N, C-alpha and C positions, 0 to 999 in steps of 0.2 A: 739777692745777688750782691747785696751791700757787704756780706760777710766774707765774700771771696778775697783770698789774699795770697801773697807768695808763701807757699809752705810745702816744704818736702819731707817725707819719711822714707828712710832706707833701713832695710836689715841686712846686714852682710858681715864680712870678716876683714880685719884690717890685713892689708898687703904688705906693711912694713911696720917697724916700730915708729911710734909717733916721734916727730922732730919737735922739741920744746925749746922755745925761744924766750928769754927773759928780757924785756924791754928796759931802757933806762929809767923809765917810770916805775919800774917794779912789776908792772902786768906781765902776765905770761900768755903766750900763744901756742897752741899745739896745732900742727900740720901733719896730715896723714892722709891715706887714701883706703878705702874699702872697696870690696868686690862684691857685687849682687849677682847672683846666678838665677837664670830661666831655663827651665827644661821642658822641651816639648818634643814630639816626634814628627819627622819630616815625611815627605810624601813616600818614602820607601819604608816607614815604619820604624826607622832607626831612633834611638834616643839621642838627642842634641842638646847640649847646655851651652848656652849664650852667657858669657861673662861681661858685664860692664864695669868699669873702673869710675870711682867718684872721689874727686878731691874734696876734703873736709877741713875746715879750720874751726878753732874754738879758743874762746878766751876766758881769762881770769879764773874763777873757780872750777869751771868745767874743764879747762885745760889742766888745772892742778890734779884733778881726779884721774883725767886720762894719763898724765904723767906718772901717776901712782899705781894705777890699776891694770892699764891696757899695753898689750905687746902685739907684735905680729901674729896673725891668726885668731885674735880675741873676737867673738862674736858680739855684735852690738846693733842697737836700734838707734838711729840718728834721727832728730827732728830739728828742722831749721828752715832757713830760706836760701833760695838760690840766688847768687851774686855772680857777675860778671865784671871783670876789669881788663885794663891792657897796659902793658908797660913796654919799654924799648930794651932789647936785650944787647950785649956786649958790642955786637955788630952794627947796632943802630935799627934792626928791624923790629917792627911792632908786633908784639905777641899778644895773644888773648887768652884769658885763663877763666875758666868757669868753676866755681867753688860752691860748696854748701857750708853756709855759716851756722854750726851747730848750737842750738839754743838748749836742747834737752838731749840727754844720753841715757841709754838703758843697757847695762851690761848682760848678757844672756848666758855666758859661760865663760870659764877660764880654759885657755890652751897653753 
């Protein structure tokens, strides 16, 4: 059980073009969302597709690869860790965000 850790693997399609941010330090940050689909038959025998959206962030070299090769619709495999953070919005309300910090990326196809 000592080998268990925070690890996430997702296969999905980008829902939008990646947002690329270059920080003052020169580091790059890529932010985007991917959709994963699960298909099953309901009690009436009808095919149902359940789509889940996941927020992804990637840094440095991975962000550079994302900037160069990925766009809306690209199919990817993401591996990383699940993180949660909070912030105060413009109205002073506390907001919570759950993201996957991408450590590895595999491009499955071009769209």
